[in-house]
Structure formats: structure tokens, C-alpha cells
N, C-alpha and C positions, 0 to 999 in steps of 0.2 A: 120543358127542357130544363135540366138542372146543370149547374156548373160543377166542374171538378173542384176538389179541395185544393188549397194552396200547397205548393210543393215545398221542399226544404229550402231554407234561406241559402243563397249562394254567397252572401256577403258575411264575412266573419268580423268586420269592423264597420261601425256606423256612428256618426254623431247624431244623437237623438234630440238634443235640446241645447240652446245657448242662452245664457243669462248674463247680466252685467258683472257677475262674479266668476264666471267660468263656463265650462260646457261639459255635457255628459257624453260619454263614449261607450257604446255597446260593443263589447269585445268578448267573443266566445261565451255567450250566454250570461255575461256579467255586465253590469252598468257601473262605470267608473266616472268619478267627477274630477276634472282637471281645473283647479282653481287658477285664475290668472296670476295670483300672487306667487304661486309655485311654478307656473309655466308662463312667464311674461311674454314669450314670443307670440302668443295668440291674442293678447289683450287688444291690440288695435287692428287686428286682421279682419278681413271681410268674412261674412258668413260663408260665402262660397269657398274661400281659402281654407277655413276651418273644417268644412264638411268634405273637402277633397282630401281624403286620407287613404293611404294604401297600407297593406299588410304584406311586405315583401317576404317576411318569414314569421313564424309563430310568436317570436319575442321581439319583433322590430316593427315599429310604425313609422311611416314617412308621410309628410305633408309637402308635396312637390311645389305647390304655389308659394310656400313659405320657406322652403329648403330647411325644414326641421325634421330631424331624426330623433326618435325616442325609443328607448328600450322599455318593454312592458313593465319591468321591475321598477323603473323610475316613476311610472304612472301609478302603480299599485302602492308604492312606498316612497313618496317624494321626500319624506323626512330623512331618508338615508342617502339622499343625493342633494346636499345643501348648496352645491356650487351651481350657479346659473350664468349663462353667457352675459358678458357686459356689452356685446355688440348690439346696438339698437335694432329693433325689428325692421325698421325701414331699410337699413343698410343690407340686412340679409335678404329682404325681398327684392331689392334692386340687384343684388348679386345673383340671385336665383333667376331673375328675369333675363339678365345678361347671358347667363349660361344657356338658358333655353333658346335665346335668339341665336347664339353661336352654333348650337346643335342643329337648329332648324336650317341655318345657312349651309351647313356641311352636308345636308341630305340631298 
């Protein structure tokens, strides 16, 4: 008995590796590196939170566990987006958790 070949990938975005310096994101047949110095929101995040990434539109990525939204352009060219949030990652994570709990209660 032989197995069928693999089908086409249904995921257009995937975190492929995490290192102490950042992580690699596979996005539409390209692998991009997000350095923690350029994207500090991810530095102290869990692996699970980093790998839980969504692609709501072709140019917009969202990490629901961290409540982080990024445009594809800012990942491909971080040098053109020098401003970063001054809100500590823990505060954003707590705020995202509170919003999820409120949403779950309203269901």
C-alpha cells in the first residue's frame, strides 16, 4: 500500500523557529526573521503565544495571545517603522486576557 503525496499547505503563516534573538516566520513562501530588538513585544512571550499567529488579511498578522497586530510591511522593512510601543509586554498580555475573559462571559 502506498500513501498519497502531501497536499497543498493550508497555512499561509507559520513560526518555524525561535531563538534567543528572535523568531522566523514563514509567510507566503518566504521566511522572515523578527528580531526581538525590533519587535520587543515578543521577547518575553511564551513559545505558544509566539506560534499562535493569524493572518486575517494578506498584509496583516495578529497574535491573539499577545494582542499584537503587525502589518507585513513592518516585518519586511522594520527600519522604516522606527517607533515601537512603550507599553510593557506584560501589560498588553494582561489587557488581552481581560478582553478574552469579558468576551467569553458575554457568550
